[in-house]
N, C-alpha and C positions, 0 to 999 in steps of 0.2 A: 969889246964885242957888243953889237946891238941886241936889244931886247924888246920883244913885243908882249902885251898882254892880251889874251883872248877872252872874251866874255861869251860864255856859251851855256845853255842850259843842259842839265845831265842827259836829256834825251837826244842831243845833237849826235849825228853821225859823223861830223866833219873834223873833228880834233885829230884824228890820225893823219888825215891829208895836209892839215896845216902843220903838224909836227914834221912830216917828211919834206915839206917845201921849206920849212924853217932850216932844217939841217942842210939842205942843199945850198941855202943862201948863207950858212954860217951864222944864223940868228939864234939866240936864247928865247925860250917861250915860257912865259908864266900863264896860269890860267886861273879865271874866276868863274866859279860854277856853284851849283846847289849841293852838290855831293862830291866826295873825295872820289877822283878818277884813278882806275888801277893801270896807269900808263907811266911808262918810263920816258925820259927825255924831257920833262918838265923842270924848269928852273925853280919856279915857286908855284905854290897853290894857294888860292883864297877861297874860302867858304863864304857865299853870299846868298841874299835871298833876292832874286831877280824881280820879284813883285813889289819889293820895296826899294824903288829906284834910288831915291836920294840916299838912304843908308848904304846901298850897295856902291853907289858912286863914292861916297866918303870913305869906304873901306878900300877901294882900288887906290884912291889918292894917298891914304895913309901907307899902303903897300909900297907905292911909288917913292916915298920918302925914304925908305931903307932900301929899297931895290928899284932903282930908277928904271923906267921904261921910256922908249923911243916912240911907241905907238899904242894906242888902244884900239882893239878891232873887234866889232861884235860879229860873231858868227852867225847867229839866227835872230829872228825878230825880237825875241824877248830881250836881247842885249842892247838894242841900238840906242834907247834913251839913257841906259846907264853909261854906256861908252861915250856918248855926246857930253854928258854932265862931267864925266871924270876928266876926259880930254880938254874940256874947256878950262877947268881949274888947273890942269897941268901945263896948259899952254901948248898943247899938241894939235896937229889937224884934226878938224872935227866937223860934223854937221851942228848947227844951232840946235840945241836940246828941243826947242819948240817945234823945229822941223821934224826931227827924229820922231817926236811924239805924234805928230800929226799922221806919221805912216803907220802908227799903232792904232789908230782910231779911225774906223772906216767913215763915220760921219765927219770928223775933223778933216780927213782927206778929201771928201767930196765937197766941202765947203770951200776948202782953200782952192781946189780945181775950179770951182764954179766962179769964186772971185777972180781968178787969173783967166776966165774964159776959155778953159780947156775942154775940148769936146769929150762928154762923157754921158752916162745913162740919167735920165730923169730920176729923181729920188725924193724920198720924204723920210723923216725920222720918226718912228713909231714908239712913244713913250708907253708906260704901264698902264696909263689911264686913258689913252686915245682909242678911238674907234678904228679898229684895223680895217674894216671894210670901206670906210669912208677915205682913209688915206690911201688905200689901195686904188680907189676909183681915180684920185688925182694923178696917180702914177701910171694907171692903164695896166692891161693884161696883154700877155703874160708878164708877171714881175718875179723878183727874186728876193727872198728874205734872208738877210745876213746878221750874224752877230757882229759886234764892234771890233772885237780884238783877236778872235781865232783865226787861224791860218790853216793852209792846206785843204780848202774847201770843206773844212769842218763846221757844221751847222748852216750850210748854204743849201737853200731849198727853193726850187722853182714853184710858183703858184699860177694856175690858170684860171680859176674862178673865184669870185668874190666870196662865196661861202666857206672857202677852205682857208681864208688868210688867218683867222683867228686860231684854228688848230694847228696850222703850221708855225704861227708865232709861239704858241705855247710849247710846241716840240722844241724849237731853238732854244727857248728860255730853259728848258730842262737840260739841253746839251751845255748850254753856259753853265748851269749848276754842276754837272758832272766834271766840267773843266775848272771848277773852283772859280768861276765868275759870278758876279751878282745876277741872279736870274731876273732881277727887276729892272736892270739897266736898259736903256732904249735899245731898239733894234733898227736896222736900216731896211727900207724897202726901196728897191731900185728897179727901173724898167728892164727886162731881159732884152739883151742885144743880140740879135741873130748874126750869123755869119762866122767865117773862120776866125780862130784866136791864134795870136802870136805872143811869144815872150821875147822881150829885149834884155839882154845882158850888157850892161854898161859901166863905165868908171868916170866918175866926176872929179875934175881937178880944177879947183877955184871956180867952181859953177859951170865949167865947160864940160859937155857930155862927149865922151868917145865911146862908140858902140863897138863892143867885143864880139858880139854874135846875136843873130835873130833866129829864133826857133819857130817852126811851125808846129801846131798840134793837129796832127792828121786825123785823128779819132773825133768825131763830133761830140761837143759838150752842149748837149740840148736840155738836159734835166731828166726828171726832177731833181736829181742830185748831180753833183759836178766832179766826179772822181776823175783826176787827171792821171793819164797813162804815159803817152808817147810824146817826146820832144826831139824834134830833128832838125839839124841845121846843115847847110844854109836854107833859108826859106825859098819856097817856090812862087811866093807872091810877086806880082808884077813890080819891077823896080820903081815906077813912079808911086806906087802905093807904099813901098818900103821907104822911100824918101819922105812921104807924108808920116809914115809912123815914127820915123826918126825925129822929125820936126816936132811932133806932137808930144813923143817922149820927153824931149828936152824941154819943152814949155811945161810940161807937168812937173819936172823936177825943180825947175825955176820958180813955179808957182807954189810948190811946197815949201820952198826955202832950203832945199838940199844943196849943198856946195862941194861935199869932199867924199870920195870913197865909192864903193861898189853900189850899183842899183840894179833892182830886178823888176822890170815893168811888164804888165799884161794888157794888151788891147785887143779889141774885136774889131773886124772890119766889115761894115755893112754897105753894100753897094759902092764899094771903093772909098768909104769915108771910115777912117780908124776912130775909135773911141777908147778912152783910158778905163779899163776896169780896175786896175791896182798898180800901185808903186811902192816897193819895199826899199828900205835904205840898207840892204845887205845883198849878197850874191844869191845865186839860184840855190834852192833848197835841197835838203838831203845830201846825198853824194852825186847829184846829177852834174855836178861841175866836172867829174871825171870824164864826161862826154866831150869836153872841150880841151884840145891841145893846140898851142899857139906856136907859129914859126918852125924853123926847120929843126930845132932841138926838141919841140914837143913840150914846150913850157906849160906847166899846170896853171889854171885859174887862180889857185891859192898862192902860187909863187907871185903872179901879177899883183894880187891883192896886197901881199906883204911888201913888195918892192915900191908899190905906190905909197903904202902906209909909211914906209921909211923914207919917203923922198928920193928914192933911187930911179934912175931912168927906167921907164917901162917900154918905151919905143913902139907901143901899140901896135904889136905884130898881128899880121893877119892870122885867122884861124887856119889850122893845118887844112891842106888841100884835100878835096873829096868830101865826102858827107859823114856825119856822125850824129848818134841818137842815144837816147835812154828811155826805157820803159819802167816806170814806177809799177812794180808789180801789184795788181789789185787784189784785195782781200774779198774772197767769194762770199763770205758770210761771217756771222759772229761766232765766237767760240775759242776754245784753246788749241793752239797750234801743236799739231803732233809732228808733222814732217812736211818737207817738200820734196816730192820725188820727181824724177826725170830730168835732173839738172844736167847729167852728162850728155844726154841726148840732145837737150836744148843747146848746150855748149858747142856741140859738134855742127850745128846749123852755120852754112857759109855765112861769114860777116859778123857773128856774135863774137865779142871780145872777151866778156866776162859777165858772170852773174854773181850777185852779192845778195845773200839772204840775210837781212839785218835784224829779223825777229827770231830770237832763239826759240826752240821747242819749250812749250809750257807757257808761252806768252798770250794772254787773252787779247784777242784782236776783234776790232770792230770796223765793218766797212764804212765808207762815206754815206750818211753825213755825221756819223757818230765818231768816225775814225780820229785817233790820235797819234798814229804812226804808219809806217809803210811795212808790208811783208818784206820788200826788198827792191833791188835795181838790177836791170839788165842792160848792158851796153853793146852797141853795134857800130860798125863803119862800114863804108861801101863806096862805090864810085858816084852814086846819086842818091839823094834823098829817098826816092822811091824804093831802091836797093835795101836802104836801111830799114824803113819801115817794114818792108816785107819780111826781112830777117827777123826783125822783133816779134812780128805777129806769128811767124812759123814756129819760131823757138818757143813762144809762150804757149802754143798748142801741146808741147811735149811736157810742160809742168803739170804736176798733179798735187794739188795742196789738201793736206789731210787736216780737217779742223774738226774738234769735238764740240758739238753744240752744247756747251756748258755755260750756265749763268755765271757772270763776275762777281767777286765778292766786293761790293762797294762799302766805303765807310758809312756808318749809320746816319751820319750828318747830310749824305748826299742822296738824292732821289735815284732810282733807276730810271732809265730812259723809256717811256712809253712807246709802243710800236709806231704810232702816228700814221700819217696818210703815206700811201705808197705812191 
C-alpha cells in the first residue's frame, strides 16, 4: 500500500480532508507536526519543530528509513522547505529547496521575480537602520508594508503618507515579535497595486503549470488592512486577461524555480495588466479547498494533490460545472470567542452548502492585521458567480459573533501589540 507523509503545523485545518482523500485512494498517511494530533487513521506520527527546517527534514528522512514513504507533502507554508529538503534526500518528487525557500521570504520572492522580469509591484527592503520615509519615497504612495514570512494578510498594512511609514513599520515589527519572528528582521515596502485581485490554483508537473481554478475576490481589498473574505470561481474577468494571468503565473513559478506540486498564486489586474502579488508552493489555505470539486465524481482538491504526489494519473479534470465559493468569516474585533449564533438561519439561505466554525469557544481572536487564525468558513454554490457571492453575503448577515473584549495572556518574553495607526 502506498504511503504519504504530510507535513503540517498544529494550527492547520486540513489534515482531516487529506485523511479522507487518502482513505478514498487506499493510501496510508503519516504526519509530521509540532504537537501530537488526536486523530485516528494515522499510520505514523512524527514530532518536529518546523522552524528548525534542517533538523525537521532529517527527522522525516530517518522515519522513512523504518517506515518508507512514497511522497512528502507540505500542507501549509511552514512545511514547504522541510518537505523539499526531505524529498530531495529520499529521491522523491520535490521542488528545489532553494525555490521553496524563496516562496517563504517575500524579499527573496520579489528579487527572483525581478530577475525573471515578471510583472510585479515596485519594492524596496527596509532594514532596521534604514530611513523608512526615504525608502518609501522611492516606492511611491500609496504603499504596503509587509513582514517577510507571515501569511494570511497578517502584518500587511497600507500607508498613504510619508509621516506614517515609521509608525506602521514599528507596528509590523511588533506583530512579528508576537508571531515569534525576529522583530529586527527587514520588512518589505511595495507599491500598492489597485484593481481586482484574483487567485490561481494550479499544479506543476516537471515545471509545466496546469491551472485547476481561478478565483475572483469580489470584495475590494483596498486597505489599510487586507482581510480576505470571499473567493468565487469561475472568474468573471475577460478571457484575454485570464490568458495573461495564466501566462504570468507560469512565468512566476518558473522564475522562482518551482517545478512540482500544487501552487497558489495571487495577482492584481490594473488596466488589464496583471501583476504578481504572491506565489505559494502549496494549495489554497485553510479549508477553502472544499469550495472546489472536479469532474463528474466531485473529486476533491486533496485527492488531486495526493494522486499527483504519488505519480498517479490526474487527468486534469475540469472544475465542476456551475459556480462555487467560500467566505473566510471575518473576525469583528479582538477578544475571547463566546459563541457564533445564527448558523441555522445562515445555512437556510439558498445556495449555502455548509458553515464550519473552526475557532472553538474560549479562543482568543485577533482581526487582521494581527490575526493568526480564522473564525471559520462558509461554502456556497450556484448557477453563476454572482449567485454565489450574493448567497454568501446574505448568509453572513445572519451570523452574530459574540466576543468578550478581554486582553490575551501573552508570554512575558513577547510584547503586546500597540494599537497602532487605524
